[in-house]
C-alpha positions in Angstrom: -1.1 66.8 67.6 -1.6 65.2 70.9 -4.9 64.2 72.2 -6.5 66.4 74.6 -6.0 66.0 78.2 -9.5 65.3 79.0 -9.5 62.4 76.5 -6.5 60.6 78.1 -8.2 60.9 81.5 -11.3 59.4 80.2 -9.4 56.4 78.7 -7.4 55.9 81.8 -10.7 55.8 84.0 -12.2 53.2 81.4 -9.1 51.0 81.5 -9.2 50.9 85.3 -13.0 50.2 85.2 -12.8 47.1 83.1 -9.7 45.6 84.6 -11.5 43.5 87.2 -13.8 42.0 84.5 -10.9 41.2 82.3 -9.1 39.5 85.1 -12.0 37.5 86.0 -12.7 36.2 82.7 -8.9 35.2 82.4 -9.1 33.4 85.5 -12.4 31.6 84.5 -10.8 30.7 81.2 -7.9 29.4 83.0 -9.9 26.7 84.8 -11.9 25.9 81.7 -10.3 23.4 79.3 -12.6 24.4 76.4 -11.7 28.0 76.9 -8.0 27.1 76.7 -8.8 25.2 73.5 -10.5 28.1 72.0 -7.5 30.3 72.9 -5.0 27.8 71.4 -7.1 27.4 68.3 -5.4 30.4 66.5 -2.1 29.3 67.6 -2.8 25.8 66.1 -4.4 26.9 62.9 -2.2 24.7 60.7 -4.3 21.8 62.2 -7.3 23.0 60.1 -10.6 24.3 60.7 -12.4 20.9 61.3 -9.9 19.5 64.0 -10.7 19.3 67.5 -8.6 18.6 70.5 -9.5 15.4 72.6 -8.5 15.0 76.1 -7.0 11.6 77.3 -9.2 9.6 79.6 -7.8 8.9 83.0 -5.8 5.7 83.0 -7.5 2.8 84.9 -5.9 1.8 88.3 -3.8 -1.4 87.6 -4.2 -3.9 90.5 -0.9 -5.7 91.3 -1.2 -9.5 90.9 -1.2 -11.5 94.2 2.3 -12.7 94.7 2.5 -16.4 93.9 4.6 -19.0 95.8 7.9 -19.5 94.4 8.2 -22.7 92.4 10.1 -25.7 93.7 13.3 -26.3 92.2 13.4 -29.4 89.8 15.7 -32.1 90.4 18.9 -31.9 88.2 19.1 -34.5 85.3 22.0 -36.4 86.9 20.0 -36.8 90.2 17.0 -38.3 88.1 19.3 -40.7 86.3 21.0 -41.7 89.5 17.6 -42.4 91.1 16.5 -44.7 88.2 19.8 -46.6 88.3 19.5 -47.2 92.0 15.8 -48.7 91.6 16.5 -50.8 88.4 19.3 -53.5 88.8 21.5 -53.9 85.8 20.8 -56.7 83.4 17.4 -57.2 84.8 14.4 -57.5 82.4 13.3 -54.0 83.2 17.0 -52.5 82.9 17.3 -54.3 79.4 13.8 -53.0 78.3 14.8 -49.5 79.1 18.4 -49.6 77.9 18.3 -51.8 74.8 16.9 -49.1 72.6 19.4 -46.7 73.8 22.2 -49.1 72.6 20.5 -49.7 69.5 20.2 -46.0 68.6 23.9 -45.7 69.4 25.0 -48.3 67.3 22.8 -47.0 64.4 24.1 -43.4 64.7 27.6 -44.4 65.3 28.2 -47.9 64.0 31.6 -48.7 65.4 32.6 -52.4 66.2 32.3 -51.6 70.0 28.8 -50.1 69.7 27.4 -52.8 67.4 28.8 -55.6 69.4 27.5 -54.0 72.8 23.9 -53.9 71.3 24.1 -57.6 70.1 25.3 -58.7 73.3 22.5 -57.1 75.1 20.1 -58.5 72.6 21.5 -62.1 73.1 20.9 -61.7 76.8 17.2 -60.8 76.4 16.7 -63.8 74.0 18.5 -66.1 76.4 16.2 -64.8 79.2 13.1 -65.5 77.0 14.4 -69.0 76.2 14.9 -69.8 79.8 11.5 -68.4 80.6 9.9 -70.7 77.9 11.5 -73.8 79.1 10.4 -73.3 82.7 6.9 -72.4 81.4 6.6 -75.9 79.6 8.0 -77.5 82.8 5.5 -75.7 85.0 2.4 -76.1 82.7 2.6 -79.8 81.9 2.5 -80.6 85.6 -0.6 -78.2 86.5 -3.9 -79.2 85.2 -5.2 -75.8 85.8 -2.6 -74.2 83.5 -2.4 -76.9 80.9 -4.8 -75.9 78.1 -4.7 -79.5 76.8 -6.7 -80.5 79.8 -9.3 -78.0 78.8 -9.4 -78.6 75.0 -7.1 -81.2 73.5 -4.8 -80.1 70.6 -4.6 -83.5 69.2 -7.2 -83.7 66.3 -8.6 -87.1 67.1 -9.2 -86.1 70.8 -10.7 -82.8 69.8 -13.1 -84.5 67.4 -14.1 -87.0 69.9 -14.8 -84.3 72.6 -16.8 -82.2 70.0 -18.9 -85.4 69.3 -19.6 -86.0 72.7 -20.6 -82.3 73.3 -23.0 -82.5 70.4 -24.6 -85.6 71.7 -25.0 -84.0 75.2 -26.3 -80.9 73.6 -29.2 -82.8 71.8 -29.9 -84.5 75.2 -30.0 -81.2 76.9 -32.4 -79.6 74.3 -34.8 -82.5 74.3 -35.0 -82.0 78.0 -35.7 -78.2 77.5 -38.3 -79.2 75.1 -40.3 -80.9 77.9 -40.3 -77.6 79.7 -40.8 -74.9 77.2 -41.7 -74.2 73.4 -40.3 -72.1 70.7 -42.2 -69.2 69.4 -41.6 -68.5 65.6 -42.8 -65.2 64.4 -43.1 -64.7 60.6 -44.9 -62.9 57.8 -46.5 -64.6 54.8 -44.4 -62.7 52.2 -40.9 -63.2 54.0 -38.6 -65.3 52.1 -36.3 -65.6 55.0 -39.2 -66.8 57.2 -39.8 -69.5 54.5 -36.0 -70.7 54.8 -36.2 -70.5 58.8 -39.3 -72.6 58.8 -37.5 -75.4 57.2 -34.7 -75.3 59.9 -37.5 -75.4 62.6 -38.9 -78.5 61.3 -35.6 -80.3 61.4 -35.2 -79.0 65.0 -38.6 -80.4 66.0 -37.8 -83.8 64.4 -34.4 -84.0 66.0 -35.3 -82.8 69.6 -39.1 -82.7 69.9 -39.0 -78.9 70.8 -42.6 -77.5 70.3 -42.7 -74.9 67.6 -45.5 -72.2 68.1 -45.9 -70.4 64.9 -47.2 -66.8 65.0 -48.0 -64.8 61.9 -47.6 -60.9 62.3 -49.6 -60.1 59.2 -52.1 -62.9 59.4 -50.8 -64.6 56.2 -49.4 -68.2 55.9 -46.1 -69.0 54.7 -45.3 -69.5 51.1 -44.2 -73.0 51.4 -47.3 -73.9 53.4 -45.2 -75.1 56.6 -47.0 -74.6 60.0 -50.4 -74.1 58.4 -52.0 -74.3 62.1 -50.4 -70.9 62.9 -51.7 -68.1 65.3 -52.1 -64.4 64.5 -50.2 -62.1 66.5 -52.3 -60.5 69.3 -49.6 -58.3 70.9 -47.0 -60.8 71.9 -44.4 -59.5 69.4 -44.9 -55.9 70.6 -44.3 -57.1 74.2 -41.0 -58.6 73.3 -39.7 -55.8 71.0 -40.2 -57.8 67.8 -40.6 -55.7 64.8 -38.8 -57.7 62.0 -39.0 -61.4 60.9 -38.1 -64.1 61.3 -37.7 -64.0 65.2 -37.5 -66.8 67.8 -38.2 -66.7 71.3 -38.3 -69.4 74.0 -41.5 -69.7 75.9 -41.0 -70.8 79.4 -44.2 -71.6 81.4 -46.0 -70.1 83.2 -45.3 -66.5 82.0 -41.6 -66.2 80.9 -40.4 -65.5 77.4 -36.8 -65.0 76.4 -35.7 -63.9 72.8 -33.4 -66.5 71.0 -32.5 -64.4 68.0 -33.5 -62.2 65.1 -33.1 -63.3 61.4 -32.6 -66.7 59.9 -30.0 -68.9 61.8 -28.7 -72.3 61.2 -29.7 -75.5 63.2 -26.3 -75.6 64.9 -26.6 -71.8 66.0 -30.1 -72.3 67.2 -29.4 -75.4 69.5 -26.4 -73.4 70.9 -28.8 -70.4 71.6 -31.5 -72.4 73.2 -28.9 -73.9 75.6 -27.7 -70.4 76.7 -31.1 -69.0 77.1 -32.3 -72.1 79.1 -29.3 -72.0 81.3 -29.9 -68.3 82.0 -33.6 -68.8 82.8 -32.8 -71.6 85.1 -34.3 -74.5 83.2 -30.9 -76.2 83.0 -28.0 -76.4 85.7 -24.5 -75.1 85.0 -23.2 -78.6 85.0 -25.7 -79.5 82.1 -24.6 -76.5 80.3 -21.1 -77.3 80.6 -21.7 -80.9 79.3 -22.8 -79.2 76.0 -19.5 -77.4 75.5 -16.3 -78.9 73.7 -14.1 -77.6 76.5 -13.6 -79.0 80.0 -14.2 -76.0 82.5 -11.8 -76.1 85.3 -12.7 -72.8 86.5 -12.1 -69.1 86.0 -9.9 -66.6 87.8 -12.4 -63.8 87.6 -14.1 -64.1 90.9 -14.7 -61.0 93.0 -13.7 -63.1 96.2 -10.1 -62.9 94.8 -10.2 -59.1 95.5 -10.0 -59.7 99.3 -6.5 -61.5 99.1 -4.0 -60.4 101.8 -1.1 -58.2 100.8 1.5 -60.8 102.1 0.1 -63.5 99.8 0.5 -61.2 96.8 4.1 -60.7 97.8 5.0 -64.4 98.1 4.9 -66.1 94.5 4.4 -69.6 96.2 1.5 -68.5 98.5 -0.1 -66.7 95.7 0.1 -69.8 93.2 -1.5 -71.9 96.0 -4.2 -69.4 96.8 -5.4 -69.3 93.2 -5.1 -73.1 92.7 -7.1 -73.7 95.6 -9.6 -71.3 94.2 -9.8 -73.1 91.0 -10.2 -76.5 92.8 -13.0 -75.4 94.9 -14.8 -74.0 91.7 -14.6 -77.3 89.9 -15.9 -79.2 93.0 -18.9 -76.9 93.4 -19.8 -77.5 89.6 -19.4 -81.2 89.9 -21.6 -81.3 93.0 -24.3 -79.2 91.5 -27.6 -80.8 91.4 -29.7 -80.2 88.2 -33.3 -78.7 89.1 
């Protein structure tokens, strides 16, 4: 039985009435990603109930790197080798120093007669050069007092011993003179075994040179061996000098200068040498007096700052350079010999 005509007419009117709303909803959903996702849910039901679809984030804009300057082409290996060969003449010391290891490696990797013979001939050339240098060195040094070490310190035993004895005698004389201008502070503690031993050395120093010894006790106690009974108690001198351990020695130079000579127990010979050094630095003795106490003749040192102002042309001429340095040493010796003691 077909529906009544009135019912069909009513359905047609209803469809026409809701069409705009349906069209509008579809358009809104087309612009809404969430709506599209909802519609596609049933189509992607195999993905499961708890899956949801994520939308990719927009890709960041990638900046193009700034164009770098094109690298300069490297020289070809054959060009480098050619340049080295131009700068270094064959069979010079520089050439042998660079090439001899190569000949050695070649002979070891491939020990043919030719390779081994070539290596040993180059080695012979290096040894001959060294021999010629040694012979000329002896010839030059023995004729120049500023280069001959025998003029500074004799190698002959009898001469070296004689020079050492003279230096010791001069040292004792200089220390006696120092003793007339200064005294030696002796810092100690009563229970210090090293202080007891050092006290015996100081007695020998006083008897040999007359240097006054000024004993100062840091703890107020006397020495166990009862040496230097007339000691003084420290009243801040040790702290001013940075002395916190005993024994310690310091040279007292009137009116108000005190220089540390050493910490710990030292031998008489070491003590004499240190007193001379401190006295020189403090101006109690001259450089000439100090040199007289050394078993070496001082003919100058090539470390003066004045040498830095030498002309370039002098450096490029071996004869001028040798003369320049010799004149400098000669002037140094003359100044030391003419120096007058204070």
